[in-house]
SEPA-331624 format. One record per residue (C-alpha): residue number from 1; residue in three letters; x, y, z. Coordinates in steps of 0.02 Angstrom, whole numbers. Example, Ala and Ser with C-alpha at 12.3 -4.5 7.8 and 13.67 -1.06 7.14 Angstrom:
BEGIN
num | residuo | east | north | up
1 | ALA | 615 | -225 | 390 $
2 | SER | 684 | -53 | 357 $
***
This chain:
BEGIN
num | residuo | east | north | up
1 | MET | 923 | -5169 | -6181 $
2 | THR | 798 | -5188 | -6032 $
3 | SER | 625 | -5175 | -6017 $
4 | ARG | 643 | -5016 | -5924 $
5 | SER | 747 | -4949 | -6051 $
6 | VAL | 635 | -4975 | -6195 $
7 | ALA | 484 | -4909 | -6079 $
8 | GLY | 586 | -4758 | -6043 $
9 | LEU | 641 | -4733 | -6227 $
10 | GLY | 458 | -4764 | -6271 $
11 | LEU | 407 | -4640 | -6134 $
12 | PHE | 545 | -4517 | -6203 $
13 | LEU | 485 | -4532 | -6371 $
14 | GLY | 293 | -4531 | -6352 $
15 | LEU | 303 | -4357 | -6252 $
16 | GLY | 417 | -4289 | -6372 $
17 | LEU | 276 | -4349 | -6518 $
18 | ILE | 144 | -4259 | -6392 $
19 | GLY | 229 | -4106 | -6375 $
20 | VAL | 264 | -4069 | -6575 $
21 | VAL | 67 | -4104 | -6599 $
22 | PHE | 9 | -3971 | -6478 $
23 | SER | 151 | -3864 | -6501 $
24 | ALA | 71 | -3858 | -6705 $
25 | ARG | -101 | -3851 | -6654 $
26 | ALA | -63 | -3708 | -6532 $
27 | ALA | 34 | -3655 | -6703 $
28 | GLU | 194 | -3618 | -6592 $
29 | PRO | 353 | -3641 | -6668 $
30 | LEU | 434 | -3646 | -6545 $
31 | GLY | 358 | -3760 | -6462 $
32 | LEU | 394 | -3870 | -6600 $
33 | LEU | 579 | -3842 | -6610 $
34 | ALA | 606 | -3861 | -6433 $
35 | SER | 513 | -4029 | -6432 $
36 | ALA | 611 | -4077 | -6578 $
37 | GLY | 759 | -4035 | -6531 $
38 | PHE | 741 | -4103 | -6370 $
39 | VAL | 719 | -4293 | -6419 $
40 | ASN | 811 | -4287 | -6581 $
41 | LEU | 991 | -4210 | -6484 $
42 | GLY | 941 | -4333 | -6343 $
43 | LEU | 942 | -4470 | -6483 $
44 | ALA | 1100 | -4416 | -6545 $
45 | ALA | 1179 | -4402 | -6377 $
46 | PHE | 1126 | -4573 | -6338 $
47 | GLY | 1190 | -4650 | -6487 $
48 | ILE | 1360 | -4554 | -6469 $
49 | SER | 1377 | -4611 | -6285 $
50 | GLU | 1311 | -4796 | -6338 $
51 | ARG | 1444 | -4802 | -6462 $
52 | ARG | 1585 | -4712 | -6378 $
53 | ALA | 1531 | -4832 | -6215 $
54 | LEU | 1552 | -4975 | -6332 $
55 | ASN | 1718 | -4925 | -6410 $
56 | ARG | 1801 | -4903 | -6227 $
57 | SER | 1740 | -5097 | -6203 $
58 | GLY | 1835 | -5171 | -6330 $
59 | VAL | 1672 | -5272 | -6422 $
60 | ALA | 1703 | -5316 | -6615 $
61 | ALA | 1648 | -5160 | -6754 $
62 | SER | 1495 | -5261 | -6794 $
63 | ALA | 1417 | -5225 | -6630 $
64 | VAL | 1478 | -5027 | -6633 $
65 | GLU | 1427 | -4977 | -6793 $
66 | SER | 1283 | -5094 | -6759 $
67 | ALA | 1213 | -4994 | -6616 $
68 | THR | 1260 | -4831 | -6707 $
69 | ALA | 1151 | -4900 | -6889 $
70 | ARG | 1000 | -4921 | -6720 $
71 | ALA | 1000 | -4741 | -6658 $
72 | MET | 1003 | -4677 | -6826 $
73 | GLY | 841 | -4776 | -6834 $
74 | LEU | 764 | -4710 | -6712 $
75 | ILE | 793 | -4539 | -6774 $
76 | TRP | 725 | -4575 | -6947 $
77 | LEU | 562 | -4673 | -6887 $
78 | TRP | 522 | -4546 | -6753 $
79 | GLY | 543 | -4390 | -6885 $
80 | ALA | 403 | -4511 | -6998 $
81 | ALA | 280 | -4531 | -6829 $
82 | ALA | 320 | -4351 | -6806 $
83 | LEU | 273 | -4290 | -6978 $
84 | VAL | 131 | -4401 | -6996 $
85 | LEU | 36 | -4350 | -6838 $
86 | VAL | 90 | -4149 | -6850 $
87 | TYR | -26 | -4173 | -7049 $
88 | THR | -159 | -4303 | -7010 $
89 | LEU | -220 | -4232 | -6855 $
90 | VAL | -164 | -4052 | -6874 $
91 | LEU | -96 | -3983 | -7009 $
92 | SER | -123 | -3999 | -7200 $
93 | TRP | 25 | -4001 | -7331 $
94 | ARG | 41 | -4082 | -7508 $
95 | GLU | 200 | -4149 | -7488 $
96 | TRP | 194 | -4229 | -7307 $
97 | THR | 159 | -4396 | -7391 $
98 | HIS | 343 | -4412 | -7486 $
99 | PHE | 443 | -4358 | -7341 $
100 | SER | 359 | -4453 | -7196 $
101 | ALA | 372 | -4626 | -7324 $
102 | ALA | 550 | -4600 | -7357 $
103 | PHE | 594 | -4550 | -7169 $
104 | ALA | 520 | -4707 | -7135 $
105 | GLY | 627 | -4810 | -7274 $
106 | ALA | 787 | -4741 | -7226 $
107 | GLY | 737 | -4790 | -7060 $
108 | LEU | 688 | -4956 | -7078 $
109 | LEU | 847 | -4969 | -7190 $
110 | CYS | 958 | -4920 | -7045 $
111 | PHE | 870 | -5050 | -6938 $
112 | GLY | 902 | -5162 | -7057 $
113 | PHE | 1075 | -5133 | -7060 $
114 | SER | 1092 | -5146 | -6911 $
115 | ALA | 1029 | -5333 | -6876 $
116 | LEU | 1160 | -5383 | -7006 $
117 | LEU | 1287 | -5299 | -6913 $
118 | ALA | 1213 | -5375 | -6758 $
119 | ARG | 1221 | -5557 | -6830 $
120 | ASP | 1382 | -5531 | -6867 $
121 | ALA | 1461 | -5458 | -6701 $
122 | ARG | 1340 | -5625 | -6614 $
123 | ARG | 1449 | -5727 | -6719 $
124 | GLY | 1610 | -5674 | -6674 $
125 | ARG | 1663 | -5590 | -6831 $
126 | ASP | 1671 | -5418 | -6935 $
127 | ASP | 1608 | -5420 | -7102 $
128 | PRO | 1740 | -5298 | -7202 $
129 | THR | 1636 | -5273 | -7345 $
130 | LEU | 1498 | -5224 | -7224 $
131 | LEU | 1591 | -5121 | -7118 $
132 | ARG | 1657 | -5023 | -7276 $
133 | LEU | 1472 | -4993 | -7354 $
134 | GLY | 1425 | -4932 | -7189 $
135 | ARG | 1564 | -4802 | -7194 $
136 | TYR | 1512 | -4761 | -7362 $
137 | LEU | 1311 | -4732 | -7313 $
138 | GLY | 1387 | -4643 | -7153 $
139 | ILE | 1486 | -4517 | -7270 $
140 | GLY | 1340 | -4507 | -7393 $
141 | GLN | 1204 | -4480 | -7225 $
142 | LEU | 1321 | -4339 | -7158 $
143 | VAL | 1331 | -4272 | -7351 $
144 | GLY | 1160 | -4258 | -7360 $
145 | MET | 1116 | -4184 | -7176 $
146 | ILE | 1249 | -4049 | -7215 $
147 | ALA | 1149 | -4015 | -7377 $
148 | THR | 984 | -4015 | -7302 $
149 | LEU | 1048 | -3905 | -7156 $
150 | ILE | 1122 | -3758 | -7283 $
151 | GLY | 966 | -3784 | -7372 $
152 | LEU | 853 | -3732 | -7239 $
153 | ALA | 959 | -3582 | -7179 $
154 | VAL | 954 | -3508 | -7369 $
155 | ASP | 799 | -3534 | -7427 $
156 | PRO | 708 | -3377 | -7398 $
157 | ASP | 535 | -3505 | -7417 $
158 | LYS | 589 | -3609 | -7274 $
159 | GLU | 490 | -3533 | -7133 $
160 | ILE | 519 | -3622 | -6962 $
161 | LEU | 517 | -3468 | -6841 $
162 | HIS | 330 | -3433 | -6891 $
163 | ALA | 174 | -3502 | -6931 $
164 | VAL | 133 | -3452 | -7103 $
165 | ASP | 155 | -3583 | -7205 $
166 | SER | 85 | -3763 | -7204 $
167 | ASP | 261 | -3833 | -7217 $
168 | TRP | 331 | -3724 | -7071 $
169 | ALA | 314 | -3889 | -6938 $
170 | GLY | 401 | -3997 | -7063 $
171 | ASN | 548 | -3880 | -7078 $
172 | GLY | 559 | -3879 | -6890 $
173 | LEU | 558 | -4074 | -6902 $
174 | PHE | 694 | -4087 | -7045 $
175 | LEU | 815 | -3968 | -6954 $
176 | PHE | 839 | -4064 | -6768 $
177 | GLY | 844 | -4234 | -6873 $
178 | ALA | 949 | -4176 | -7013 $
179 | LEU | 1064 | -4099 | -6853 $
180 | ALA | 1036 | -4254 | -6745 $
181 | LEU | 1089 | -4374 | -6892 $
182 | ALA | 1228 | -4269 | -6954 $
183 | LEU | 1315 | -4273 | -6772 $
184 | VAL | 1303 | -4452 | -6764 $
185 | SER | 1349 | -4469 | -6932 $
186 | ALA | 1517 | -4381 | -6900 $
187 | GLN | 1559 | -4437 | -6725 $
188 | ALA | 1555 | -4612 | -6828 $
189 | LEU | 1681 | -4570 | -6962 $
190 | ILE | 1766 | -4477 | -6836 $
191 | ASP | 1790 | -4648 | -6709 $
192 | ARG | 1815 | -4765 | -6884 $
193 | ASN | 1955 | -4623 | -6962 $
194 | ARG | 2043 | -4605 | -6758 $
195 | ASP | 2035 | -4822 | -6755 $
196 | SER | 2095 | -4857 | -6930 $
197 | PRO | 2271 | -4891 | -6947 $
***
């Protein structure tokens, strides 16, 4: 990535965080959903687009999967940052620390996995075991995100559109984070199935 790309990405992510915090302060669920949706779906679109471009260019599978893991890591880490800012600056919710720590941990694991794959790509080789592990992790993540989306839809206590309980902002962040991760995971699995013999 060029320095301009990094600066643009930082601005994009930062504006999303500002939108989320101001929406939480104003108790505006639709504003929070718009900010979270804009950033998460933008990151998903970026990850899918980068994956497709790398596949078209014919680079090693490790390079493609490294970029995909990095996009997933950005989604996880942005969600962690949003939770930390909302629940330290604006709202109070007892469980926010657990979720933000889990999101940060998942994001860091994605970045670590991306670094391992990038190292293999730089060496001009693919590690089949590492690629297979990535596939299994992608399947697990997709299943988990679908379960999260279903849980948010069917649980009457998961308020998203009304600022009633203190977890409304977290639920909105969970919704679009899970959707973005499901999209990136599904695209990666579709690509892998298409490319396998």
